[in-house]
C-alpha positions in Angstrom: 105.0 38.8 7.5 104.0 42.4 6.6 100.9 43.9 8.2 99.0 43.4 5.0 100.0 39.7 4.9 98.9 39.3 8.5 95.5 40.8 7.4 95.2 38.3 4.6 96.0 35.4 7.0 93.3 36.7 9.4 90.8 36.8 6.5 91.5 33.2 5.6 91.2 32.1 9.3 87.9 34.1 9.7 86.5 32.4 6.6 87.1 29.1 8.4 85.7 30.3 11.7 82.5 31.5 10.0 82.0 28.2 8.2 82.7 26.3 11.4 80.2 28.4 13.4 77.5 27.7 10.8 78.2 23.9 10.8 79.0 23.6 14.5 82.6 22.7 13.8 85.8 23.3 15.7 86.2 26.5 17.7 88.2 29.5 16.6 91.1 28.7 18.9 91.5 25.3 17.3 91.2 26.8 13.8 94.0 29.4 14.5 96.3 26.7 15.8 95.7 24.4 12.9 96.3 27.2 10.4 99.8 28.0 11.7 100.8 24.3 12.0 101.1 24.3 8.2 102.7 27.7 8.0 106.0 27.4 9.9 107.4 30.5 8.4 105.2 32.7 10.6 107.0 33.7 13.7 105.6 34.1 17.2 104.9 37.9 16.7 103.1 37.2 13.4 101.0 34.5 15.0 100.1 36.7 17.9 99.2 39.6 15.7 97.1 37.5 13.4 95.3 36.0 16.3 94.6 39.4 17.7 93.1 40.5 14.4 90.9 37.4 14.2 89.4 37.9 17.7 89.0 41.7 17.3 86.9 40.9 14.3 84.9 38.2 16.1 84.2 40.6 19.1 83.1 43.4 16.7 80.0 41.7 15.3 77.2 39.9 17.1 75.8 38.5 13.8 77.7 36.0 11.7 79.5 38.0 9.0 79.1 37.0 5.3 82.9 36.5 4.8 86.2 36.9 6.6 86.9 39.9 4.5 83.7 41.6 5.6 84.5 40.7 9.2 88.0 42.3 9.1 87.2 45.4 7.1 85.7 47.5 9.9 88.6 47.0 12.3 91.5 47.1 9.9 90.5 48.9 6.7 93.9 50.6 6.5 95.5 47.2 5.8 93.4 46.7 2.6 95.8 48.6 0.5 96.6 46.2 -2.3 100.0 45.4 -0.9 101.7 42.1 -2.1 100.5 39.1 -0.2 97.7 41.2 1.4 94.0 41.7 0.7 92.8 43.5 -2.4 92.2 47.2 -1.9 88.9 48.0 -0.3 86.1 49.7 -2.3 84.4 52.6 -0.6 81.0 51.0 -0.7 82.2 47.4 0.0 79.9 45.6 2.4 81.3 45.0 5.9 80.2 43.4 9.1 78.0 45.6 11.3 79.0 46.3 14.9 76.9 44.6 17.6 77.0 43.1 21.0 74.0 40.8 21.2 72.3 39.1 18.2 69.0 40.7 17.4 67.0 37.6 17.9 68.4 37.1 21.4 67.7 40.6 22.8 64.1 39.6 24.0 65.6 36.6 25.7 68.0 38.6 28.0 67.2 39.0 31.6 66.0 42.6 32.3 69.2 42.9 34.5 71.6 42.0 31.7 73.2 45.3 30.6 73.9 45.4 26.8 77.3 47.0 27.0 80.8 46.4 25.7 81.6 44.6 29.0 79.8 41.5 27.5 82.5 41.0 24.9 85.6 42.8 26.2 88.6 40.7 27.0 88.3 39.1 30.4 91.0 39.0 33.1 92.5 35.8 34.3 90.9 34.8 37.6 92.4 32.2 39.9 91.0 30.3 42.8 93.5 29.9 45.6 93.6 27.3 48.3 92.5 29.4 51.3 93.9 31.6 52.6 94.9 33.5 49.4 97.0 36.2 51.0 100.2 34.2 51.3 100.1 33.8 47.5 100.2 37.5 46.7 104.0 37.9 47.0 104.4 35.0 44.5 102.0 36.6 42.1 102.9 40.3 42.1 100.5 41.3 39.4 97.5 39.7 41.1 94.8 41.5 43.1 92.3 39.9 45.4 88.9 39.6 43.7 86.2 41.7 45.4 83.5 39.0 45.9 85.1 35.6 46.4 87.4 35.1 49.4 89.4 32.6 47.3 89.9 34.7 44.2 93.0 36.4 42.6 92.8 38.4 39.4 95.5 38.8 36.9 95.7 40.7 33.5 94.4 39.0 30.4 96.8 36.5 28.7 98.9 36.0 31.9 100.7 32.7 31.6 100.1 30.6 34.7 100.4 27.0 33.6 104.1 26.8 34.4 104.0 28.9 37.6 105.1 27.0 40.7 101.8 28.0 42.5 99.8 26.3 39.7 102.1 23.2 39.4 101.9 22.7 43.2 98.1 22.8 43.2 97.9 26.0 45.2 95.8 27.8 42.5 93.3 26.8 39.7 92.1 28.9 36.8 88.4 29.7 37.6 86.3 32.9 37.1 85.2 34.6 40.2 81.6 34.0 39.3 82.2 30.3 39.1 83.8 30.4 42.5 80.7 32.0 44.0 78.6 29.1 42.8 80.7 26.8 44.9 80.3 29.2 47.8 76.5 29.1 47.3 76.7 25.4 48.0 77.9 26.2 51.5 79.8 22.8 51.7 80.7 21.4 55.1 83.2 18.6 55.9 81.4 15.3 56.2 78.6 16.1 53.8 77.9 14.2 50.6 78.1 16.6 47.7 77.1 15.6 44.2 78.3 17.7 41.2 75.9 16.4 38.6 77.3 18.1 35.5 80.9 18.2 36.6 82.7 18.4 33.3 86.4 18.6 34.0 85.6 19.2 37.6 86.4 22.9 38.3 83.6 23.3 40.8 84.2 19.9 42.3 87.7 21.0 43.1 86.4 24.2 44.6 84.0 22.3 46.8 86.9 20.0 47.9 89.1 23.0 48.8 86.3 24.6 50.7 85.3 21.5 52.7 88.1 19.1 53.2 86.7 15.8 54.3 83.5 16.1 52.3 82.5 13.2 50.1 82.3 14.6 46.6 80.9 12.7 43.7 81.6 14.3 40.2 79.2 13.0 37.5 79.1 13.6 33.8 78.1 11.9 30.6 81.5 12.7 28.9 84.4 10.4 29.8 87.0 12.7 28.2 85.9 15.6 30.4 85.8 13.4 33.5 89.3 12.1 32.8 90.6 15.6 33.1 89.6 15.8 36.7 92.0 13.0 37.9 95.2 14.9 37.2 93.7 18.1 38.5 92.6 16.5 41.7 96.0 14.9 42.2 97.7 18.2 41.8 95.4 19.8 44.3 95.6 17.0 46.8 91.8 16.4 46.6 89.9 13.2 46.8 87.0 13.2 44.4 85.0 10.2 43.2 83.9 10.3 39.5 80.9 8.6 38.0 80.2 8.3 34.3 76.5 8.5 33.4 75.0 6.7 30.4 72.4 8.7 28.5 69.4 8.2 28.5 69.8 6.0 31.6 71.3 8.5 33.9 68.6 7.9 36.6 69.8 4.2 36.8 73.3 5.3 37.4 72.2 7.6 40.2 69.7 5.3 41.9 72.0 4.4 44.8 72.3 8.1 45.7 68.6 8.7 46.0 67.7 10.8 49.1 71.3 10.8 50.4 72.9 14.0 49.2 73.3 17.0 51.4 74.0 19.2 48.4 73.5 18.6 44.7 75.0 21.1 42.3 73.5 21.4 38.8 75.8 23.5 36.7 73.7 22.8 33.7 74.6 22.9 30.0 73.5 26.4 28.7 73.9 29.0 26.0 77.1 30.3 27.5 75.9 33.8 26.9 77.5 34.8 30.2 81.0 33.9 28.9 81.0 35.8 25.6 83.9 37.9 26.7 86.0 34.7 26.8 84.2 33.0 23.8 82.7 35.8 21.6 82.1 33.4 18.7 79.5 31.7 20.9 77.1 34.4 19.7 77.6 33.1 16.1 76.9 29.5 17.1 73.7 29.9 19.2 70.4 29.4 17.3 66.8 29.4 18.5 66.7 25.6 17.9 69.8 25.0 20.0 68.5 27.2 22.8 65.3 25.2 22.9 67.3 21.9 23.1 69.3 23.4 26.0 66.2 24.4 27.9 65.0 20.9 27.6 68.3 19.5 28.9 68.2 21.8 31.8 64.7 20.7 32.8 65.8 17.1 32.5 68.9 17.5 34.6 67.0 19.3 37.3 64.5 16.5 37.4 67.3 14.0 37.7 68.8 16.0 40.6 65.7 16.4 42.7 65.4 12.8 44.0 69.0 12.8 45.1 68.6 15.5 47.8 67.9 14.4 51.3 65.3 16.1 53.6 66.7 19.4 54.6 69.3 19.2 51.9 70.0 21.7 49.1 70.0 21.8 45.3 72.0 24.6 43.7 71.2 25.4 40.1 73.6 27.5 38.0 74.0 28.5 34.4 76.7 30.7 32.8 73.9 32.5 31.0 72.2 35.9 30.9 69.0 34.6 29.3 65.9 34.8 31.4 64.4 31.5 30.4 67.6 29.7 31.3 67.8 31.4 34.7 64.9 32.8 36.6 62.4 31.1 34.2 63.9 27.7 34.6 64.0 28.1 38.4 60.4 29.1 38.6 59.4 26.1 36.5 61.4 23.8 38.7 59.5 24.9 41.8 56.2 24.4 40.0 57.1 20.8 39.3 58.6 20.0 42.7 56.5 21.1 45.6 58.8 19.6 48.2 61.4 22.2 47.4 61.4 25.9 48.5 63.7 28.6 47.3 66.1 30.2 49.8 68.7 32.9 49.7 72.0 31.9 48.0 74.1 33.5 50.7 76.0 35.5 48.0 76.1 39.2 48.3 77.3 39.8 44.7 74.9 40.1 41.8 71.2 41.2 42.0 68.0 39.4 42.7 66.5 37.8 39.6 63.4 35.8 40.3 64.2 33.4 43.1 67.9 33.6 42.3 70.8 36.0 41.7 72.3 37.2 38.4 75.9 38.2 38.1 76.9 40.2 35.0 80.3 41.5 33.6 79.1 45.1 33.8 77.7 45.0 37.3 80.0 42.5 39.0 83.2 42.2 36.9 82.6 38.5 36.6 81.4 36.3 33.8 77.6 36.2 33.6 76.0 33.6 35.9 72.6 32.9 37.3 72.4 30.9 40.5 69.5 29.7 42.7 69.4 27.6 45.8 66.5 25.3 46.8 66.0 23.4 50.0 63.9 20.2 50.5 61.4 20.9 53.3 62.3 18.7 56.2 
């Protein structure tokens, strides 16, 4: 493919990505993969180059562009030269996507500590969580550096391939952002405790808890069977024993009734806007709407209220969101305390980040991690 032909392919993909963002359809990664499945003539270099053009365009604009052509113009205008199989020549006054980091409507929603800089959408490194201690793994991963905040973390350049590395296949490392590792550390897990991961998904934090506290009883819960099914092979590879529990909306409380007042720690890594992970998923800015944010806030309140009765006297509830939005973090935590007088906020035990309400906020610019808010509450004995 010529450079111009690559640009035309990127435009076609971007048109699909834009339509999908508006209709809450498949993510950009899936669209790129599907596009090339029917175009076998494109070699690996072509696919890589087109993908890079697509995601450069997505990172460029905080607002949904009108078209794929408008999205690509500001980053690759030189390729709009009218070449065969390429896009038509660009007119001097042709509309193009405006640069931006945060959608205008979201700016008032950001935490005051959330820096609006390019760090929010720059490509993220590949972080690994090593089975402690991490130091013996460094010779096997010569490009890795210890992360500055998590004692488990190793950091590799973006796009490093790890899925076929012996350390990964043997369960000695898992892919996990350093900020996510710190949430597991905030749980302060101890062997022999009962730990409930209430929104476990595919179990990344459950696996971190198991590695930090061998012998703890870990119960990973979620409403999605496909996500929970991913945990089994991961736990087997890591040599971890984790129980799973599928919850049935809207009767989650019934499925948790036998755990009432028995958990030493309940982790609520709640569904959220994902605004802290835009550097990994920049198209998330195009998908979030005021209506969706309101639904997410309601879900967070509901999950916190489901979690509260599970915590034993003296036990802890850790609340986390991969978000930089004030209402999802500090605001949600303050509301929780106003509804549950038996809980009190306590220090998270994490030095990274900065105080934000009763919790701590990690940001890409300040901490080099994805954006996370975390807070820790304790039931008064």
